[in-house]
One Martini backbone bead per residue (centre of mass of N, CA, C, O) as a GRO file, in nm:
protein
  257
    1MET     BB    1   7.944   6.983  13.691
    2LYS     BB    2   8.214   6.825  13.755
    3LYS     BB    3   8.534   6.851  13.656
    4SER     BB    4   8.610   6.546  13.655
    5MET     BB    5   8.364   6.453  13.484
    6PHE     BB    6   8.425   6.631  13.235
    7ILE     BB    7   8.701   6.500  13.168
    8ILE     BB    8   8.597   6.208  13.130
    9LEU     BB    9   8.400   6.282  12.892
   10LEU     BB   10   8.624   6.431  12.707
   11ALA     BB   11   8.862   6.233  12.654
   12PRO     BB   12   8.759   6.065  12.404
   13LEU     BB   13   8.753   6.313  12.214
   14LEU     BB   14   9.056   6.384  12.230
   15ILE     BB   15   9.163   6.111  12.134
   16ALA     BB   16   9.018   6.109  11.860
   17ALA     BB   17   9.141   6.372  11.752
   18GLY     BB   18   9.439   6.277  11.770
   19ALA     BB   19   9.409   6.027  11.588
   20ALA     BB   20   9.314   6.175  11.333
   21ALA     BB   21   9.577   6.344  11.306
   22ALA     BB   22   9.773   6.084  11.301
   23ASP     BB   23   9.577   5.924  11.067
   24LEU     BB   24   9.683   5.982  10.797
   25PRO     BB   25   9.689   5.921  10.487
   26VAL     BB   26   9.881   5.800  10.256
   27GLY     BB   27  10.049   5.955  10.019
   28ASN     BB   28  10.109   6.075   9.689
   29CYS     BB   29  10.399   6.188   9.554
   30ALA     BB   30  10.285   6.223   9.252
   31ALA     BB   31   9.983   6.315   9.399
   32PRO     BB   32   9.932   6.549   9.599
   33MET     BB   33   9.725   6.594   9.895
   34ALA     BB   34   9.512   6.667  10.112
   35ALA     BB   35   9.524   6.522  10.417
   36THR     BB   36   9.820   6.392  10.395
   37ASP     BB   37  10.103   6.176  10.409
   38LEU     BB   38  10.430   6.340  10.303
   39SER     BB   39  10.700   6.282  10.479
   40LYS     BB   40  10.853   6.077  10.252
   41CYS     BB   41  10.896   6.295  10.050
   42ASP     BB   42  11.050   6.416   9.736
   43PHE     BB   43  11.025   6.773   9.631
   44SER     BB   44  11.270   6.851   9.497
   45ARG     BB   45  11.224   7.082   9.245
   46LYS     BB   46  10.926   7.093   9.244
   47LYS     BB   47  10.593   7.156   9.104
   48LEU     BB   48  10.333   7.300   9.342
   49ALA     BB   49  10.164   7.505   9.216
   50GLY     BB   50   9.840   7.556   9.349
   51ARG     BB   51   9.809   7.348   9.557
   52ASP     BB   52   9.614   7.129   9.763
   53LEU     BB   53   9.759   7.111  10.116
   54ARG     BB   54   9.567   7.087  10.337
   55GLY     BB   55   9.682   6.936  10.626
   56ALA     BB   56   9.947   6.837  10.553
   57ARG     BB   57  10.225   6.613  10.588
   58LEU     BB   58  10.580   6.755  10.586
   59ALA     BB   59  10.738   6.636  10.801
   60GLY     BB   60  11.068   6.581  10.688
   61ALA     BB   61  11.062   6.673  10.417
   62LYS     BB   62  11.174   6.732  10.084
   63LEU     BB   63  11.191   7.104   9.987
   64GLU     BB   64  11.410   7.182   9.798
   65SER     BB   65  11.322   7.420   9.568
   66THR     BB   66  11.024   7.435   9.593
   67ASP     BB   67  10.710   7.504   9.425
   68PHE     BB   68  10.449   7.692   9.624
   69SER     BB   69  10.305   7.885   9.459
   70LYS     BB   70   9.980   7.946   9.557
   71ALA     BB   71   9.947   7.751   9.772
   72ASN     BB   72   9.761   7.534  10.000
   73LEU     BB   73   9.895   7.526  10.354
   74SER     BB   74   9.683   7.519  10.554
   75GLY     BB   75   9.765   7.348  10.845
   76ALA     BB   76  10.034   7.249  10.791
   77ASP     BB   77  10.310   7.011  10.835
   78LEU     BB   78  10.670   7.142  10.856
   79ARG     BB   79  10.838   7.009  11.057
   80GLY     BB   80  11.178   6.992  10.995
   81SER     BB   81  11.203   7.082  10.717
   82ASN     BB   82  11.357   7.095  10.391
   83ALA     BB   83  11.330   7.448  10.260
   84LYS     BB   84  11.540   7.538  10.080
   85TRP     BB   85  11.459   7.777   9.844
   86ALA     BB   86  11.172   7.799   9.870
   87ASN     BB   87  10.848   7.875   9.707
   88PHE     BB   88  10.586   8.090   9.877
   89THR     BB   89  10.452   8.269   9.682
   90GLY     BB   90  10.126   8.340   9.770
   91ALA     BB   91  10.088   8.153  10.001
   92ASN     BB   92   9.891   7.943  10.222
   93LEU     BB   93   9.997   7.938  10.590
   94ALA     BB   94   9.770   7.926  10.775
   95GLY     BB   95   9.845   7.760  11.069
   96ALA     BB   96  10.116   7.661  11.028
   97ASP     BB   97  10.389   7.420  11.090
   98LEU     BB   98  10.750   7.548  11.117
   99ARG     BB   99  10.912   7.414  11.321
  100ASN     BB  100  11.249   7.388  11.266
  101ALA     BB  101  11.279   7.482  10.990
  102ASP     BB  102  11.451   7.496  10.676
  103LEU     BB  103  11.451   7.849  10.536
  104PHE     BB  104  11.676   7.905  10.349
  105HIS     BB  105  11.600   8.144  10.126
  106ALA     BB  106  11.311   8.173  10.145
  107THR     BB  107  10.981   8.251   9.992
  108PHE     BB  108  10.688   8.479  10.115
  109ASP     BB  109  10.576   8.668   9.925
  110ASP     BB  110  10.244   8.759   9.961
  111GLY     BB  111  10.170   8.587  10.192
  112ASP     BB  112  10.021   8.352  10.448
  113LEU     BB  113  10.099   8.353  10.822
  114SER     BB  114   9.859   8.328  10.993
  115GLY     BB  115   9.926   8.180  11.295
  116ALA     BB  116  10.198   8.077  11.260
  117ASN     BB  117  10.468   7.836  11.335
  118LEU     BB  118  10.834   7.946  11.368
  119ALA     BB  119  10.977   7.818  11.589
  120GLY     BB  120  11.320   7.779  11.536
  121ALA     BB  121  11.365   7.877  11.266
  122TYR     BB  122  11.553   7.891  10.954
  123LEU     BB  123  11.586   8.241  10.802
  124PHE     BB  124  11.826   8.292  10.636
  125GLY     BB  125  11.763   8.521  10.383
  126ALA     BB  126  11.472   8.563  10.384
  127ASN     BB  127  11.144   8.629  10.226
  128LEU     BB  128  10.877   8.873  10.368
  129ILE     BB  129  10.725   9.051  10.158
  130ASN     BB  130  10.414   9.149  10.230
  131THR     BB  131  10.335   8.969  10.464
  132ARG     BB  132  10.092   8.782  10.627
  133ALA     BB  133  10.139   8.766  11.013
  134PRO     BB  134   9.929   8.754  11.222
  135LYS     BB  135  10.021   8.589  11.515
  136ALA     BB  136  10.293   8.501  11.460
  137ASP     BB  137  10.563   8.261  11.548
  138PHE     BB  138  10.931   8.349  11.593
  139SER     BB  139  11.050   8.216  11.825
  140GLY     BB  140  11.393   8.170  11.809
  141ALA     BB  141  11.462   8.261  11.541
  142TYR     BB  142  11.660   8.286  11.241
  143LEU     BB  143  11.701   8.642  11.104
  144LYS     BB  144  11.935   8.687  10.932
  145ASP     BB  145  11.897   8.899  10.665
  146ILE     BB  146  11.607   8.957  10.659
  147LEU     BB  147  11.300   9.018  10.463
  148MET     BB  148  11.024   9.240  10.613
  149GLU     BB  149  10.889   9.421  10.418
  150GLY     BB  150  10.563   9.505  10.506
  151ILE     BB  151  10.490   9.338  10.734
  152ASP     BB  152  10.226   9.161  10.919
  153LEU     BB  153  10.291   9.127  11.289
  154SER     BB  154  10.047   9.153  11.450
  155GLY     BB  155  10.061   8.998  11.760
  156GLY     BB  156  10.328   8.877  11.746
  157SER     BB  157  10.662   8.699  11.729
  158ILE     BB  158  11.037   8.773  11.807
  159ARG     BB  159  11.133   8.626  12.042
  160ASN     BB  160  11.466   8.573  12.078
  161CYS     BB  161  11.589   8.681  11.821
  162TYR     BB  162  11.811   8.669  11.540
  163ALA     BB  163  11.826   9.002  11.354
  164PHE     BB  164  12.067   9.081  11.195
  165ARG     BB  165  12.012   9.314  10.949
  166ALA     BB  166  11.726   9.352  10.927
  167VAL     BB  167  11.420   9.408  10.726
  168PHE     BB  168  11.127   9.635  10.837
  169SER     BB  169  11.017   9.827  10.649
  170GLY     BB  170  10.685   9.913  10.712
  171ALA     BB  171  10.604   9.755  10.950
  172LYS     BB  172  10.367   9.560  11.150
  173LEU     BB  173  10.411   9.564  11.528
  174ALA     BB  174  10.153   9.567  11.671
  175GLY     BB  175  10.162   9.392  11.970
  176ALA     BB  176  10.435   9.282  11.968
  177ASP     BB  177  10.699   9.045  12.055
  178LEU     BB  178  11.057   9.160  12.120
  179SER     BB  179  11.179   9.011  12.341
  180GLY     BB  180  11.527   8.968  12.326
  181ALA     BB  181  11.591   9.082  12.062
  182ASP     BB  182  11.831   9.099  11.785
  183LEU     BB  183  11.847   9.431  11.603
  184THR     BB  184  12.115   9.491  11.495
  185GLY     BB  185  12.115   9.709  11.228
  186ALA     BB  186  11.834   9.756  11.159
  187SER     BB  187  11.567   9.817  10.925
  188MET     BB  188  11.295  10.050  11.071
  189GLU     BB  189  11.128  10.221  10.894
  190GLN     BB  190  10.804  10.298  10.972
  191VAL     BB  191  10.743  10.144  11.224
  192ASP     BB  192  10.486   9.977  11.415
  193PHE     BB  193  10.506   9.972  11.790
  194SER     BB  194  10.237   9.961  11.905
  195ASN     BB  195  10.214   9.796  12.205
  196ALA     BB  196  10.486   9.682  12.226
  197LYS     BB  197  10.743   9.448  12.318
  198LEU     BB  198  11.085   9.577  12.437
  199LYS     BB  199  11.228   9.376  12.624
  200ALA     BB  200  11.556   9.371  12.583
  201THR     BB  201  11.590   9.508  12.315
  202ARG     BB  202  11.811   9.515  12.035
  203LEU     BB  203  11.883   9.854  11.865
  204ALA     BB  204  12.164   9.887  11.781
  205GLY     BB  205  12.205  10.085  11.500
  206ALA     BB  206  11.929  10.139  11.419
  207VAL     BB  207  11.672  10.223  11.184
  208LEU     BB  208  11.399  10.458  11.317
  209ARG     BB  209  11.259  10.622  11.116
  210GLN     BB  210  10.934  10.711  11.180
  211ALA     BB  211  10.868  10.561  11.420
  212ILE     BB  212  10.626  10.388  11.636
  213PHE     BB  213  10.589  10.398  12.020
  214PHE     BB  214  10.304  10.363  12.116
  215LYS     BB  215  10.288  10.223  12.425
  216ALA     BB  216  10.554  10.102  12.453
  217ASP     BB  217  10.764   9.854  12.598
  218MET     BB  218  11.111   9.967  12.702
  219ASP     BB  219  11.235   9.764  12.895
  220GLY     BB  220  11.578   9.757  12.828
  221ALA     BB  221  11.618   9.897  12.575
  222ASP     BB  222  11.860   9.921  12.299
  223LEU     BB  223  11.958  10.251  12.134
  224ALA     BB  224  12.242  10.257  12.055
  225ASN     BB  225  12.304  10.452  11.779
  226ALA     BB  226  12.034  10.519  11.686
  227ASP     BB  227  11.799  10.614  11.430
  228VAL     BB  228  11.535  10.863  11.538
  229TRP     BB  229  11.428  11.027  11.316
  230ASN     BB  230  11.102  11.124  11.367
  231ALA     BB  231  11.026  10.970  11.604
  232SER     BB  232  10.768  10.818  11.817
  233PHE     BB  233  10.724  10.830  12.198
  234ASP     BB  234  10.433  10.828  12.268
  235GLN     BB  235  10.371  10.681  12.571
  236ALA     BB  236  10.614  10.544  12.635
  237ARG     BB  237  10.749  10.282  12.828
  238ASN     BB  238  11.036  10.251  13.006
  239ARG     BB  239  11.247  10.461  12.947
  240ASP     BB  240  11.576  10.493  12.888
  241SER     BB  241  11.880  10.643  12.828
  242SER     BB  242  11.913  10.543  12.527
  243VAL     BB  243  11.674  10.700  12.418
  244GLN     BB  244  11.764  10.987  12.488
  245GLU     BB  245  12.036  10.971  12.336
  246ALA     BB  246  11.909  10.921  12.054
  247LEU     BB  247  11.750  11.194  12.050
  248VAL     BB  248  12.014  11.376  12.071
  249GLU     BB  249  12.214  11.291  11.842
  250PRO     BB  250  12.119  11.477  11.590
  251PHE     BB  251  12.238  11.745  11.766
  252VAL     BB  252  12.523  11.668  11.730
  253VAL     BB  253  12.821  11.812  11.685
  254ARG     BB  254  13.035  11.757  11.404
  255ASP     BB  255  13.317  11.669  11.243
  256ARG     BB  256  13.329  11.713  10.869
  257ARG     BB  257  13.629  11.652  10.752
   0.00000   0.00000   0.00000
């Protein structure tokens, strides 16, 4: 079958699928359900713990201080929503779309963000402790003072993020893309950076004790004044002078008066 003929036959199916996604039934704000359009609802300070909201549209909804703990929001659309101080503890947000959402001081501890899209989201002071987030995309997100202790972001991305003073202690970042991210002063003890991309990543003054950089691409990474005590750079690629200087730093004799 010719490619042009295949596209012509496939087009109606794609249009139908797009229409189905766009034509969700209008939901009941008083009794929200899965796969409904809840974008006009104001759930501020409401308790929606444990609710099944799979595939629901919450884009643009008011979610400030909403309790979504242990709710099922897999595949939900939360683009551009106001979810300041929202509680997503233990919630399932696998495959959810949170692009450009305001997640100021939101909590995702022990939740599931596998494959979720958080590009451009505002996560200042948010908590993602022990969150499952393999292949999640945080590209361009604002991550200042975020707590990502123990997060699994394997194969994910924090590309071009501003993550000043972020806490990633014990995080799994194997295969993740950190290119262009600003992690100045970040706490990253025992982080696994195996096979990660750290191109032009700023790690100046970061604490990288016992971190693993096995086969990581460190082209242009800045580790000036970083603490790399007992870190492993085995087979790390494209190491520049700042890495070597950081490795030498612990052995520099200082005046301790």
